[in-house]
N, CA and C of each residue as an Amber inpcrd file, in Angstrom:
protein
   261
 -13.6740000  11.7690000 -23.3480000 -14.0920000  11.6200000 -24.7280000
 -15.6280000  11.3910000 -24.8000000 -16.1790000  11.8970000 -25.8020000
 -17.6000000  11.7360000 -25.9650000 -17.8990000  10.3480000 -26.4950000
 -19.1630000   9.8810000 -26.2920000 -19.4980000   8.5540000 -26.7410000
 -19.2940000   8.3350000 -28.2450000 -19.5410000   9.3960000 -29.0510000
 -19.3660000   9.2420000 -30.4810000 -17.8640000   9.0040000 -30.8240000
 -17.0240000   9.6930000 -30.0970000 -15.5830000   9.5030000 -30.3150000
 -15.1310000   8.1280000 -29.8730000 -15.7250000   7.6100000 -28.8110000
 -15.3690000   6.2670000 -28.3550000 -15.8190000   5.2260000 -29.3060000
 -16.9930000   5.4250000 -29.9500000 -17.4680000   4.4830000 -30.9590000
 -16.5370000   4.5160000 -32.1770000 -16.0200000   5.6490000 -32.5110000
 -15.0830000   5.7840000 -33.6680000 -13.8420000   5.0400000 -33.3390000
 -13.3120000   5.1590000 -32.1370000 -12.0910000   4.4670000 -31.7430000
 -12.2990000   2.9640000 -31.7080000 -13.4740000   2.5160000 -31.2460000
 -13.7970000   1.1360000 -31.2220000 -13.8700000   0.5370000 -32.6470000
 -14.4710000   1.2890000 -33.5420000 -14.5660000   0.8050000 -34.9420000
 -13.1900000   0.7060000 -35.5610000 -12.3430000   1.6660000 -35.2830000
 -10.9540000   1.6120000 -35.8290000 -10.2200000   0.4590000 -35.2350000
 -10.4260000   0.1400000 -34.0410000  -9.7940000  -1.0280000 -33.3730000
 -10.1780000  -2.3280000 -34.0610000 -11.4650000  -2.4340000 -34.3990000
 -11.9340000  -3.6360000 -35.1270000 -11.3430000  -3.7040000 -36.5250000
 -11.2140000  -2.5460000 -37.1580000 -10.5720000  -2.5390000 -38.4890000
  -9.1440000  -3.0600000 -38.4260000  -8.3950000  -2.6660000 -37.4120000
  -7.0130000  -3.1200000 -37.2690000  -6.9930000  -4.6660000 -37.1570000
  -7.8810000  -5.2300000 -36.4200000  -7.9840000  -6.6620000 -36.2380000
  -8.4460000  -7.3970000 -37.4640000  -9.4920000  -6.8830000 -38.0960000
 -10.1650000  -7.5980000 -39.1220000  -9.5650000  -7.4590000 -40.5390000
  -8.7880000  -6.3930000 -40.7610000  -8.2180000  -6.1650000 -42.1150000
  -7.3030000  -7.3020000 -42.5080000  -6.3500000  -7.7390000 -41.7320000
  -5.5430000  -8.8760000 -42.1480000  -6.3120000 -10.1970000 -42.2500000
  -7.3190000 -10.3840000 -41.3990000  -8.1360000 -11.5650000 -41.4840000
  -8.9200000 -11.5890000 -42.8020000  -9.5190000 -10.4850000 -43.1450000
 -10.2570000 -10.4200000 -44.4330000  -9.3560000 -10.6240000 -45.6050000
  -8.1150000 -10.0920000 -45.5180000  -7.1690000 -10.3290000 -46.6260000
  -6.8250000 -11.7990000 -46.7140000  -6.6370000 -12.4370000 -45.6290000
  -6.3090000 -13.8890000 -45.6430000  -7.5150000 -14.6870000 -46.2430000
  -8.7240000 -14.3580000 -45.8760000  -9.8610000 -15.0430000 -46.4480000
  -9.9770000 -14.7630000 -47.9390000  -9.7510000 -13.4990000 -48.3090000
  -9.8320000 -13.1620000 -49.7320000  -8.7510000 -13.8390000 -50.5480000
  -7.5730000 -13.9480000 -50.0030000  -6.4550000 -14.6490000 -50.7030000
  -6.8340000 -16.1490000 -50.8460000  -7.3020000 -16.7280000 -49.7720000
  -7.6630000 -18.1630000 -49.8090000  -8.7470000 -18.4650000 -50.8110000
  -9.7570000 -17.5550000 -50.8450000 -10.9240000 -17.8740000 -51.7770000
 -10.6860000 -17.4520000 -53.1680000 -10.0030000 -16.3200000 -53.4170000
  -9.9790000 -15.7650000 -54.7650000  -8.6100000 -15.6360000 -55.3770000
  -7.5480000 -15.4770000 -54.6190000  -6.2640000 -15.1490000 -55.2310000
  -5.1630000 -16.1930000 -54.9690000  -5.6140000 -17.4080000 -54.6480000
  -4.6160000 -18.4340000 -54.3260000  -3.7410000 -18.8020000 -55.5300000
  -4.2630000 -18.7180000 -56.7160000  -3.4950000 -19.1160000 -57.8820000
  -2.6120000 -18.0080000 -58.4390000  -2.8300000 -16.8170000 -57.9860000
  -2.0120000 -15.6620000 -58.4720000  -1.1240000 -15.1510000 -57.3440000
   0.1730000 -15.5810000 -57.3360000   1.0240000 -15.1350000 -56.2250000
   1.2340000 -13.6370000 -56.1240000   1.2630000 -12.9370000 -57.2480000
   1.4590000 -11.4780000 -57.1980000   0.2910000 -10.7890000 -56.5570000
  -0.9060000 -11.2150000 -56.9020000  -2.0980000 -10.6270000 -56.3580000
  -2.1770000 -10.9700000 -54.8390000  -1.7930000 -12.1430000 -54.4800000
  -1.8310000 -12.5580000 -53.1130000  -0.8580000 -11.7050000 -52.2830000
   0.3600000 -11.4790000 -52.8730000   1.3420000 -10.6460000 -52.1550000
   0.8300000  -9.2240000 -51.9920000   0.2300000  -8.6860000 -53.0530000
  -0.2540000  -7.2920000 -53.0090000  -1.4070000  -7.1740000 -51.9370000
  -2.2800000  -8.1540000 -51.9020000  -3.3850000  -8.0960000 -50.9340000
  -2.8520000  -8.1880000 -49.4620000  -1.9560000  -9.0820000 -49.2850000
  -1.4090000  -9.2560000 -47.9240000  -0.6270000  -8.0320000 -47.4680000
   0.1800000  -7.4640000 -48.3440000   0.9380000  -6.2750000 -48.0170000
   0.0310000  -5.0820000 -47.7680000  -0.9390000  -4.9610000 -48.6350000
  -1.9300000  -3.8580000 -48.4740000  -2.6440000  -3.9760000 -47.1120000
  -3.0060000  -5.2010000 -46.7100000  -3.7270000  -5.3850000 -45.4510000
  -2.8250000  -5.0070000 -44.2940000  -1.5980000  -5.4430000 -44.3230000
  -0.6460000  -5.1460000 -43.2200000  -0.3840000  -3.6240000 -43.1560000
  -0.1600000  -3.0190000 -44.2770000   0.0870000  -1.5770000 -44.3130000
  -1.1780000  -0.8050000 -43.8620000  -2.3120000  -1.2090000 -44.3370000
  -3.5680000  -0.5420000 -43.8900000  -3.7690000  -0.7020000 -42.4200000
  -3.5150000  -1.8850000 -41.9150000  -3.6530000  -2.1000000 -40.4640000
  -2.6940000  -1.2430000 -39.6620000  -1.4650000  -1.1090000 -40.1660000
  -0.4970000  -0.2670000 -39.5070000  -0.9210000   1.2130000 -39.5020000
  -1.4050000   1.6880000 -40.6530000  -1.8280000   3.0630000 -40.7350000
  -2.9790000   3.3220000 -39.8070000  -3.9580000   2.4460000 -39.7540000
  -5.0810000   2.6300000 -38.8260000  -4.5580000   2.5680000 -37.3380000
  -3.6300000   1.7200000 -37.0760000  -2.9950000   1.6680000 -35.7500000
  -2.3650000   2.9800000 -35.3380000  -1.6400000   3.5790000 -36.2820000
  -1.0430000   4.8960000 -36.0640000  -2.0930000   5.9540000 -35.8170000
  -3.1510000   5.8930000 -36.5970000  -4.2340000   6.8630000 -36.3900000
  -4.8450000   6.6930000 -34.9920000  -5.0640000   5.4340000 -34.5600000
  -5.5840000   5.1850000 -33.2320000  -4.5870000   5.7230000 -32.1760000
  -3.3300000   5.4980000 -32.3790000  -2.3720000   5.9520000 -31.4030000
  -2.4170000   7.4400000 -31.2290000  -2.4630000   8.2030000 -32.3320000
  -2.4850000   9.6250000 -32.2450000  -3.8200000  10.1520000 -31.7880000
  -4.9250000   9.4920000 -32.0580000  -6.2120000   9.8740000 -31.5260000
  -6.2520000   9.6830000 -29.9930000  -5.6000000   8.6310000 -29.5010000
  -5.5830000   8.3620000 -28.0940000  -4.7010000   9.3280000 -27.3100000
  -3.7950000  10.0050000 -28.0550000  -2.9050000  10.9740000 -27.3850000
  -3.6010000  12.2880000 -27.0640000  -4.7100000  12.5650000 -27.6730000
  -5.4110000  13.8000000 -27.4180000  -5.9450000  13.8060000 -25.9900000
  -5.9030000  14.9590000 -25.4000000  -6.4210000  14.9970000 -24.0150000
  -7.8960000  14.6610000 -23.9460000  -8.2840000  14.0410000 -22.8420000
  -9.6420000  13.7210000 -22.6670000 -10.4750000  14.9850000 -22.4760000
 -11.5160000  15.0550000 -23.2260000 -12.3860000  16.2620000 -23.1670000
 -13.5770000  15.9290000 -22.2430000 -13.8040000  16.8650000 -21.3930000
 -14.9470000  16.7160000 -20.4570000 -14.8510000  15.4340000 -19.6580000
 -13.6450000  15.1140000 -19.2580000 -13.4620000  13.8770000 -18.4620000
 -13.8700000  14.0980000 -17.0410000 -14.6450000  13.1730000 -16.5370000
 -15.0890000  13.1990000 -15.1500000 -14.6620000  11.9130000 -14.5230000
 -14.2450000  12.0170000 -13.2850000 -13.8640000  10.8330000 -12.5860000
 -15.0920000   9.9830000 -12.2160000 -15.0500000   8.7670000 -12.6070000
 -16.1900000   7.8590000 -12.2820000 -15.6940000   6.8580000 -11.2810000
 -16.3070000   6.7690000 -10.1750000 -15.8830000   5.8290000  -9.1440000
 -15.3990000   6.4820000  -7.9090000 -14.8500000   5.7370000  -7.0280000
 -14.3910000   6.3140000  -5.7800000 -13.1510000   7.1890000  -5.9300000
 -13.0340000   8.1090000  -5.0300000 -11.8250000   8.9550000  -5.0460000
 -10.5840000   8.1500000  -4.7210000  -9.4400000   8.5520000  -5.1870000
  -8.1980000   7.7690000  -4.8900000  -7.9310000   7.8410000  -3.3720000
  -7.3180000   6.7700000  -2.9090000  -6.9470000   6.6800000  -1.5390000
  -5.4440000   6.3590000  -1.4150000  -4.9060000   6.5570000  -0.2240000
  -3.4710000   6.3060000  -0.0380000  -3.2680000   4.7890000   0.0710000
  -2.5540000   4.2090000  -0.8480000  -2.2610000   2.7860000  -0.7720000
  -1.0440000   2.5080000   0.0780000  -0.0620000   3.3930000  -0.0690000
   1.1990000   3.2290000   0.7160000   1.6410000   4.6450000   1.0970000
   1.8530000   4.8310000   2.3800000   2.2830000   6.1420000   2.8870000
   3.3830000   5.9020000   3.9180000   4.6380000   6.0550000   3.4530000
   5.8060000   5.8290000   4.3060000   6.7270000   7.0270000   4.1700000
   6.8900000   7.8330000   5.2130000   7.7300000   8.9610000   5.1360000
   7.3470000   9.9610000   4.0610000   8.2870000  10.2000000   3.1150000
   7.9970000  11.0900000   2.0080000   7.3750000  10.3400000   0.7820000
   7.3050000   9.0190000   0.8820000   6.7770000   8.2050000  -0.1910000
   5.2780000   8.0790000   0.0440000   4.5290000   8.5610000  -0.9680000
   3.0650000   8.4600000  -0.8520000   2.5520000   7.9110000  -2.2490000
   1.9130000   6.7620000  -2.2150000   1.3950000   6.1710000  -3.4110000
  -0.1270000   6.0860000  -3.2820000  -0.7660000   6.7340000  -4.2310000
  -2.2700000   6.7210000  -4.2540000  -2.7450000   5.6570000  -5.1910000
  -3.8930000   5.1040000  -4.8850000  -4.4770000   4.1320000  -5.7570000
  -5.8570000   4.5530000  -6.1840000
């Protein structure tokens, strides 16, 4: 993945985490006296977080483009008979 794509994924990850937190803060500060508004805000935050999580899941399923191996080449961790496990 290109750096721009990684930044997009990172931003989406933060949205998943912060959306319910922001809803809780908003409910506490502004909508505490209105139960219907509080319910709508909390449900919208959870649904929004779920939708962004699904988007992240499907974006992560795309094959890596121009992926290069960084680091040492794999080596045989366990080699017994026909069993060969690389690390």
